[in-house]
DOMAR-439163 format. One line per 8 residues: their letters; for each residue x, y, z of N, C-alpha, C. Coordinates in nm, 4 decimals, decimal comma. Example, Ala and Ser with C-alpha at 12.3 -4.5 7.8 and 13.67 -1.06 7.14 Angstrom:
# residues 2
as) 1,3190/-0,5690/0,7800/1,2300/-0,4500/0,7800/1,3200/-0,3300/0,7800 ~ 1,2850/-0,2250/0,7080/1,3670/-0,1060/0,7140/1,2900/0,0030/0,7870
This chain:
# residues 116
xxxxxxxx) 1,7242/0,8554/1,6525/1,5519/0,8743/1,6654/1,5077/0,9998/1,6867 ~ 1,4002/1,0387/1,5833/1,3552/1,1349/1,5487/1,2888/1,2405/1,6648 ~ 1,3004/1,3454/1,6236/1,2122/1,4665/1,7819/1,0713/1,4627/1,7198 ~ 0,9573/1,4343/1,8066/0,8747/1,4168/1,7470/0,7580/1,5303/1,8360 ~ 0,8363/1,6222/1,8995/0,7779/1,7409/1,9718/0,6697/1,7851/1,9265 ~ 0,5998/1,8117/1,9673/0,4944/1,9279/1,8306/0,4552/1,8482/1,7557 ~ 0,4047/1,7338/1,7346/0,4043/1,6051/1,6319/0,2559/1,6267/1,6921 ~ 0,1646/1,6297/1,6150/-0,0036/1,5920/1,6232/-0,0537/1,5738/1,5105
xxxxxxxx) -0,1341/1,4462/1,5732/-0,2308/1,3820/1,4536/-0,3693/1,4696/1,5317 ~ -0,4591/1,4699/1,3996/-0,5726/1,5222/1,3879/-0,6684/1,4265/1,3282 ~ -0,7605/1,3764/1,4253/-0,8036/1,1991/1,3627/-0,8860/1,2475/1,2465 ~ -0,9629/1,3689/1,2275/-1,0457/1,4109/1,0885/-0,9430/1,4237/0,9404 ~ -0,8750/1,5002/1,0003/-0,7565/1,4819/0,8977/-0,7336/1,3287/0,8335 ~ -0,6732/1,2324/0,9571/-0,6343/1,1153/0,9316/-0,7094/1,0632/0,8422 ~ -0,7978/1,0746/0,9126/-0,9629/0,9629/0,8594/-0,9829/1,0216/0,6881 ~ -1,0009/1,1640/0,6694/-0,9719/1,2091/0,5160/-0,9049/1,1396/0,4377
xxxxxxxx) -0,7369/1,1640/0,5056/-0,6728/1,0588/0,3999/-0,6851/0,9184/0,4156 ~ -0,6923/0,8394/0,4919/-0,7184/0,6753/0,4746/-0,8786/0,7074/0,3935 ~ -0,9791/0,8152/0,3788/-1,0638/0,7545/0,3190/-1,0021/0,7811/0,1538 ~ -0,9807/0,8985/0,1283/-0,9267/0,9104/-0,0051/-0,8660/0,7745/-0,0325 ~ -0,7550/0,7391/0,0207/-0,7002/0,6009/0,0321/-0,7768/0,4823/-0,0172 ~ -0,8585/0,4858/0,0730/-0,9652/0,3883/0,0200/-1,0047/0,3798/-0,1194 ~ -1,0747/0,4955/-0,1295/-1,1118/0,5065/-0,2662/-1,0430/0,5044/-0,3994 ~ -0,9356/0,5067/-0,3761/-0,8358/0,4701/-0,4770/-0,7816/0,3531/-0,4786
xxxxxxxx) -0,8070/0,2831/-0,3686/-0,7723/0,1563/-0,3864/-0,9302/0,0493/-0,4341 ~ -0,9869/0,0944/-0,3811/-1,0920/0,0322/-0,4894/-1,0971/0,1049/-0,5933 ~ -1,0931/0,1993/-0,6431/-1,1288/0,2114/-0,8305/-1,0066/0,1117/-0,8761 ~ -0,8697/0,0787/-0,7774/-0,7895/0,0352/-0,8847/-0,8034/-0,0993/-0,8549 ~ -0,9226/-0,1420/-0,8017/-0,9376/-0,2906/-0,7066/-1,0607/-0,3128/-0,8515 ~ -1,1405/-0,2248/-0,9374/-1,2147/-0,2234/-0,9974/-1,1666/-0,2408/-1,1859 ~ -1,0424/-0,1390/-1,1694/-0,9812/-0,1532/-1,3033/-0,8664/-0,2081/-1,3625 ~ -0,7864/-0,2624/-1,2284/-0,6826/-0,3908/-1,2734/-0,6870/-0,4557/-1,3078
xxxxxxxx) -0,8161/-0,5662/-1,3093/-0,8300/-0,7054/-1,3692/-0,8389/-0,6820/-1,5231 ~ -0,9309/-0,5584/-1,5536/-0,9325/-0,5258/-1,7057/-0,8131/-0,5279/-1,7799 ~ -0,7337/-0,4200/-1,7192/-0,6440/-0,3956/-1,7231/-0,4912/-0,4820/-1,7434 ~ -0,4991/-0,5765/-1,6386/-0,4252/-0,6914/-1,6241/-0,4930/-0,7982/-1,7231 ~ -0,5970/-0,8070/-1,7620/-0,6287/-0,9101/-1,8699/-0,6347/-0,8764/-2,0312 ~ -0,5596/-0,7691/-2,0798/-0,5045/-0,7265/-2,1934/-0,3780/-0,7372/-2,1301 ~ -0,2988/-0,6740/-2,0508/-0,1328/-0,6901/-2,0595/-0,1460/-0,8217/-2,0910 ~ -0,1866/-0,9522/-1,9859/-0,1533/-1,0620/-2,0251/-0,1854/-1,1012/-2,2060
xxxxxxxx) -0,2849/-1,0796/-2,2591/-0,3383/-1,0438/-2,3854/-0,1660/-1,0208/-2,4858 ~ -0,1315/-0,9274/-2,4195/-0,0559/-0,8890/-2,5399/0,1015/-0,9533/-2,4507 ~ 0,1265/-0,9616/-2,3672/0,2362/-1,0454/-2,3299/0,2350/-1,2143/-2,3407 ~ 0,1104/-1,2611/-2,3821/0,1300/-1,4011/-2,4083/0,1486/-1,3936/-2,5898 ~ 0,1450/-1,2659/-2,6442/0,1946/-1,3117/-2,8048/0,3416/-1,2808/-2,8210 ~ 0,3895/-1,2571/-2,7153/0,5751/-1,2103/-2,6951/0,5966/-1,1159/-2,8622 ~ 0,5809/-1,0275/-2,8011/0,5959/-0,9248/-2,9174/0,7310/-0,9081/-2,8854 ~ 0,8188/-0,9391/-2,8570/0,9591/-0,8315/-2,8372/1,0007/-1,0140/-2,9157
xxxxxxxx) 0,9806/-1,0947/-2,9895/1,0389/-1,1778/-3,0759/1,1434/-1,2596/-3,0213 ~ 1,0620/-1,3607/-2,9285/1,1899/-1,4448/-2,8555/1,2323/-1,5458/-2,9166 ~ 1,3969/-1,5340/-2,8919/1,4731/-1,6634/-2,9600/1,5496/-1,5972/-3,0421 ~ 1,5105/-1,4189/-3,0861/1,6107/-1,3456/-3,1536/1,7218/-1,2648/-3,0921 ~ 1,8016/-1,1925/-3,0589/1,9316/-1,1294/-3,0047/1,8081/-1,0080/-2,9435 ~ 1,7847/-0,9865/-3,1042/1,6821/-0,8015/-3,0051/1,6113/-0,8477/-2,9728 ~ 1,4980/-0,9407/-2,9795/1,4134/-0,9828/-2,8336/1,4540/-1,0072/-2,7403 ~ 1,5427/-1,1119/-2,7291/1,5751/-1,1309/-2,6036/1,6418/-1,0139/-2,5676
xxxxxxxx) 1,7006/-0,9382/-2,5956/1,7340/-0,7980/-2,5353/1,6617/-0,7067/-2,4877 ~ 1,5380/-0,7023/-2,5678/1,4177/-0,6184/-2,5366/1,3773/-0,6878/-2,3759 ~ 1,3623/-0,8334/-2,3896/1,2934/-0,8633/-2,3012/1,3576/-0,8977/-2,1526 ~ 1,4985/-0,8725/-2,1702/1,6128/-0,8682/-2,0866/1,5921/-0,6822/-1,9925 ~ 1,5855/-0,6167/-2,0644/1,6084/-0,4679/-2,0269/1,4886/-0,4672/-1,9954 ~ 1,3522/-0,4824/-2,1010/1,1874/-0,4752/-2,0131/1,1430/-0,5016/-1,9010 ~ 1,1847/-0,6558/-1,8924/1,1343/-0,6874/-1,7662/1,2270/-0,7048/-1,6466 ~ 1,3584/-0,7029/-1,6678/1,4356/-0,6775/-1,5583/1,5171/-0,8245/-1,4831
xxxxxxxx) 1,4593/-0,9323/-1,5660/1,5032/-1,0920/-1,5344/1,3963/-1,1290/-1,4335 ~ 1,2796/-1,0194/-1,4534/1,1470/-1,0438/-1,3771/1,0636/-1,1402/-1,4770 ~ 0,9945/-1,2657/-1,4568/0,9155/-1,3445/-1,5303/0,8252/-1,2768/-1,5459 ~ 0,7049/-1,2627/-1,6623/0,6062/-1,1849/-1,6934/0,4790/-1,2337/-1,6146 ~ 0,5049/-1,3570/-1,5773/0,3675/-1,4096/-1,4899/0,4066/-1,3843/-1,3638 ~ 0,5430/-1,3128/-1,2893/0,5214/-1,2804/-1,1966/0,4950/-1,1440/-1,1890 ~ 0,4874/-1,0800/-1,2649/0,4393/-0,9377/-1,2846/0,3134/-0,9463/-1,2534 ~ 0,1958/-1,0378/-1,3430/0,0896/-1,0274/-1,3566/0,0366/-1,0799/-1,2409
xxxxxxxx) 0,1033/-1,1898/-1,1545/0,0666/-1,1948/-1,0188/0,0577/-1,1065/-0,9113 ~ 0,1477/-1,0419/-0,9445/0,1708/-0,9414/-0,8853/0,0608/-0,8187/-0,8738 ~ 0,0102/-0,8044/-1,0155/-0,0940/-0,7099/-1,0294/-0,2252/-0,7382/-0,9645 ~ -0,2525/-0,8929/-0,9504/-0,3680/-0,9557/-0,8872/-0,3761/-0,9424/-0,7721 ~ -0,2688/-0,8865/-0,6856/-0,2265/-0,9191/-0,4929/-0,2291/-0,7468/-0,4979 ~ -0,1753/-0,6276/-0,5716/-0,1997/-0,5215/-0,4884/-0,3193/-0,4748/-0,4560 ~ -0,4275/-0,4695/-0,5139/-0,5801/-0,3754/-0,4959/-0,5482/-0,4534/-0,3510 ~ -0,5690/-0,5931/-0,3161/-0,6074/-0,6506/-0,1511/-0,4965/-0,5290/-0,0402
xxxxxxxx) -0,3919/-0,5759/-0,1084/-0,3097/-0,4850/-0,0454/-0,3181/-0,3422/-0,0116 ~ -0,3435/-0,2448/-0,1279/-0,3626/-0,1430/-0,1023/-0,5018/-0,0979/0,0041 ~ -0,5969/-0,1915/-0,0187/-0,7311/-0,1992/0,0900/-0,6733/-0,1928/0,2235 ~ -0,5860/-0,3212/0,2788/-0,5318/-0,3537/0,3204/-0,4674/-0,2520/0,4202 ~ -0,3741/-0,2193/0,3711/-0,2513/-0,0490/0,3897/-0,4035/0,0785/0,4743 ~ -0,4762/0,1184/0,4238/-0,5552/0,1713/0,4242/-0,6277/0,1420/0,5993 ~ -0,6893/-0,0083/0,6179/-0,7290/-0,0395/0,7151/-0,6287/-0,0179/0,8218 ~ -0,5178/-0,0686/0,8162/-0,4084/-0,0703/0,9339/-0,4218/0,0812/0,9552
xxxxxxxx) -0,3823/0,1864/0,8559/-0,3336/0,3150/0,9250/-0,4682/0,3139/1,0240 ~ -0,5723/0,3125/0,9428/-0,7342/0,3749/0,9998/-0,7055/0,2772/1,1649 ~ -0,6640/0,1674/1,1807/-0,6610/0,1332/1,3285/-0,5537/0,1485/1,4076 ~ -0,4230/0,2387/1,3471/-0,3471/0,2841/1,3904/-0,3447/0,4193/1,4407 ~ -0,4265/0,4816/1,4002/-0,4975/0,6328/1,4320/-0,5547/0,6064/1,5622 ~ -0,6372/0,5077/1,5140/-0,7717/0,4620/1,6123/-0,6287/0,4290/1,7866 ~ -0,5949/0,3013/1,7680/-0,5122/0,3041/1,8697/-0,4295/0,4341/1,9197 ~ -0,3834/0,5128/1,7985/-0,2868/0,6501/1,9013/-0,3845/0,7423/1,9789
xxxxxxxx) -0,5145/0,7561/1,9342/-0,5993/0,8353/2,0211/-0,6332/0,7104/2,1186 ~ -0,6505/0,5926/2,1227/-0,6762/0,5216/2,2712/-0,5896/0,5632/2,3207 ~ -0,4746/0,5815/2,2991/-0,3912/0,5718/2,3720/-0,2790/0,7002/2,4780 ~ -0,3619/0,7832/2,3794/-0,2929/0,9259/2,4585/-0,4548/0,9660/2,5636 ~ -0,5664/0,8945/2,5088/-0,6788/0,9279/2,6187/-0,6504/0,8158/2,7849 ~ -0,5691/0,7254/2,8014/-0,5974/0,6401/2,8668/-0,4465/0,7193/2,9719 ~ -0,3245/0,7914/2,8473/-0,2184/0,8236/2,8922/-0,3191/0,9845/3,0071 ~ -0,3319/1,0302/2,9396/-0,4217/1,1419/2,9801/-0,5423/1,1309/3,1310
xxxxxxxx) -0,6346/1,0117/3,1121/-0,6611/0,9693/3,2082/-0,6041/0,9347/3,3320 ~ -0,4910/0,8615/3,3308/-0,3758/0,8013/3,4245/-0,3296/0,9657/3,4714 ~ -0,3071/1,0559/3,4228/-0,2142/1,1520/3,4460/-0,3066/1,2524/3,5409 ~ -0,4188/1,2250/3,4922/-0,5348/1,3369/3,5664/-0,5568/1,2258/3,7370 ~ -0,5217/1,1208/3,7207/-0,5517/1,0373/3,8243/-0,4204/1,0372/3,8999 ~ -0,3229/1,0882/3,8845/-0,1837/1,0997/3,9438/-0,1034/0,9759/3,8896 ~ -0,1062/0,9072/3,8098/-0,0953/0,7740/3,7888/0,0632/0,7921/3,7439 ~ 0,1462/0,7390/3,7133/0,2933/0,7946/3,6819/0,3024/0,7231/3,5502
xxxx) 0,2982/0,7202/3,4254/0,2630/0,6728/3,3199/0,4161/0,6384/3,2622 ~ 0,5226/0,6498/3,3617/0,6247/0,6320/3,2645/0,7043/0,5335/3,3446 ~ 0,7902/0,4800/3,2197/0,8626/0,3398/3,2828/0,9752/0,3480/3,2884 ~ 1,1020/0,3362/3,3923/1,2416/0,3160/3,3764/1,3086/0,2024/3,3569
């Protein structure tokens, strides 16, 4: 287990990071469909030359055994996952501060917050 003593979460800093993450995720969400469409068009042309020894070797090394449509499907899914990740981090930061505040209030009231 890591020693987290002295660790502090600064809400403004965390929120700034999350906002930057969200801006990047939104930019990816805007740009990726066009890039994926271009990639889909290029892959549909099968430039590796299917059926030839060289083409099959290129395909195997380039795609690592993953089917190109699977790659493109992941490209379609990633922007939402990026956006969701930022929202989850923001909720975790909020939960951290809510918990810290509740513990501080319990301590102020003399309530034992430790459970054995």
